[in-house]
N, C-alpha and C positions, 0 to 999 in steps of 0.2 A: 386499372383499378388498384387502389392502395392496399398495403398489407392490412391496415386497420379495417378496411371494408371486408376483407376476406378472412379476418381472424376468427378462430373458434370462439364461441360465446362462453368463455370460462376463464378463471383466474390464470390458469397455466397458459392458455392461448394468449391472453393479454401480455403476460410476462415474456413469452417467446418473441412476440412482435416487438416489444420494447427493447429486448436484448439485441435484436437485429438492427433496430433503429439506432441504438447507442453505439453499436459497433460501426455502423456507417458514419456516424458523426465523428467517431474517433479517427477513422481513416481519412476523413475530409479535413480534419484539423491537423494539417501536416506539421506546423510549427511546434505545437504542443507534443505531438507524437515523437518528433525528432528530438526534442529537448529531453523528454522522459527516457529515451533510449540512449542518447549521447552523454548526458550529464553524469550519470553514475560511472560510465566507462572512463570519462575524462578525469573524474575525481580519483578513481582507482589508480589510473596511470600516474596521476600527480603524486599521490601518497606513496606509491611503490617506488617510483624512480627519483623523486625529488626529496622525500622525507624518510623513506624506508631505511636508508643506510644509517640514519641517525637515531632510529628508534629501536630499542632492544626489547623484543617480546619473547625471547627464548626460542624462536623458530624463524624460518624464512618469513619476511614481513608480508609477502603476497599471500602466504598461507594464513597468516593471522587476519589480514584485513578483508579478505573476500566475503566472509559472512556479514561483516558490517556494511559493506557496499551493497550486498543483496538487500539488506533491510532498508538502506538509504534509498535504493531504487524502488522498493515496494512502497515506502512511505510517500515518496514524491509522486509516483504514479497514482497512488490512491487519492492523494490530496487534490488531483486535477478534477476529481468528481465534484468537488464543491463548485467549481466554475461552471461545469456542465449543468448542474442542477439550477444554479442561479440564472443561467441563460434561459432555461426552460421557464422558470417562474416569472421572468421579466419580459419574455418574448411573445407572450400570448398563446403559446401552443397548448398550455395546460387547459385553457378554456375549451379548446377544440377537443382535446382528449376527454374532458368531462362530458361534452355533448355527445360523445360516442360511447359513454359509459365505461371508459377505461379507468381502472382504479389507480389511486395514487401509489399504492404499494408496488404495482406493476411498473410504473414509470421509474420510481426510485430503484426498484430491484433490477431493472434493465441497466441503469447506470452502474450499479454495483457489479453486476455480472460482467459487463464490458470492461470495467476497471480490473477485475480479477484476471480476465483473459489477457488484457493488455500487459498487466504486470508479470504474468507468467512468461510471456514472450520476452519481455525486457530482461527478466531474470535469466532466461536461457541464453540470451545474447551476452549478458555480463559474464556468465559462467564460461561461455565459449572463449571470450577474450582472456579471461583469467587463466584458462588452460594454456593459451598461447604464450602467456608470460610466466608460466612456471607453477601454477596452482595444481597441486596433486592431492586430491582428497583420498582418504582410505576408507570411505564409508561402504558398508555392506548394502545389499538391496533393501533390507528392512530399515537401515539408517536413512537411506535416500527417501523411502516412503514417509518416514517420520518427519524428515526435514521439509519435504514438499507439503505434507499435511499441515504442519504447523505454520508454514509460510502462507498457505491458502487461508487458514483461519485468521491470521494476522491481517492479510490484505482485505478480507471481507469486513473485519471489524473496523479497520482504518477507513475503508470506503464508505461504510454506513455513517461513521463519524463525520466524514467529509460531506456526505449528503445532508446531514443535519446543519452543518455550517452553511452549506449552499442555500438552505431554506431560511436561515437567519439573515444572511447577507442580502442587501438590497441592490447591489451592483456586482457585476463580474469582477471588477477591480478589487472590491472589498473581499470577495470570496478568494481571490488570488492571494491575498495576504496570508491565508491559512497555509499555503504551500511553504512559505518561509518558516512558519512556526514548526511545521512537521519536519522540515529538513534540518532544523536546528537540533531537535531532540537526540538524534543519533550521536552527535558530537560529545556531549557530556555523558557518555556511556562507555562501554568497553569496545566500541566499534573500531577505533583507530589506535588507541593506546590502552594498556591495562589501567584499570581504575586506581590501582595502588600508586601509580606514578603521578596522579593528579593531586592538587593541593587538598589538604585534609578537610577543608570546609566544604568541598564539593562532593566528598565521598558519599554522604547520606543520600543526596539527590541521585547521583550516578548509580548507586546500588539499588535504589528503590523506585526507579522509573521503568516503564514497560519495555524499552528497547534493550536494556542490559540483559534480562533473562532471555529475551527472544534471540539476541545475538549469541549469547553463551550456549543456548540450546542448539542453534544451527552450527556453531563452531564444533561442538561436541559430536553432533550427528555426522557432519561431513568429514571430520578428522578422526573419528573412531575413538574419541577420548571420553572419559566419564562426564556425564552431564548433571549428576546430582539431582536436586529438585528444581533446577531451572526450567525444564519443560512444563512442570505443573504450575509454577509461578507464572510463566509466560501465558499458558493456557487460561489461567484465572484472569489475568489482565485482559486478554482478548475477549473472553466471554463477558466480563464486566463491561468493557467498552461497547461490545456489540449490543448487549441488553439495553444499556442506557441510550445508545444511538438509535436503535430501532424504535424504542418507546418515544424518544424525542422527535424523530422524523414523523411519526404518526400524528402527534399533537401539532407540530409545526405546520405540516401539510394541510391539516384541517383548518388551522387558523388562517393560513395564507389564502385559502381557496373558498372561504365561506362568504 
C-alpha cells in the first residue's frame, strides 16, 4: 500500500509524504545529484589551483573563495527544483494527487524540503573538500549557527523561486534554463574576486544583487570578520524573494490545475 494511502489526513501528513517522495526522486535522479555535488567542487578546485595564484584578495585564495562556492552550490542545487516541479506538472501525477485530496502546497513544499536537505549535504561535502585543500575558518559556534541559518533561509527562498519557474515552464528543458541563470548570478558578485577589481560599470549591479550580501555575510561569519549590515540586507533579499515566490506558486498552481 502506498504512502499516500496510509498518510494522515492533515496538511502536515501530506507534506511529510511529499518530502519522502521528493527525496526518493532525488536519489533516483543520479545524474542531477552527481552534477549538483561535483560541479561546485570542480569549480572550487579550478579557481583555487588555476586562477588563485593570479588573484590578489589580501588572503589565501581558498579562504576567500569558499563562501562564494557554497552559495554557487546552493543556488545550483535549488534551481533543480524547477525541473522537478515541471516534471510533476507535465507527467500527469498532479491529477492523481488531486484525486487523493493532496494539496498543492504539500507537493511544492515537498520539493523545497528535499532541495534544502540535498543542498545542506552538498554544502557539507564542499566544506570537507575545502578543508582538505587548506580552508581554515575561525568561526565560533554562534558564527557557525548564523552561517547555517542564513544559508538555509537562502536555499528555501531560491527553491521556492525555482518552484515558481517550474510552474511557469511548459517543458523540463525550459525549466532547466533557469539553472544557467541562477549559476550566472554569483559571478558578477564578490564570490570569486573583490567587487572593487571589476569594471566600474558593473559595480552597481554587483553591489546590489542578492548574492553579494549573502556571500559577504557567510565570509564574515566563517572567518570571524566584521559583517556590518550585510546579514540584514541578505535576509531582506531572502524574505522578499520567498514572499513573492510563495504567493506566485499559489496562483500559478491554481491556474495550471483548474
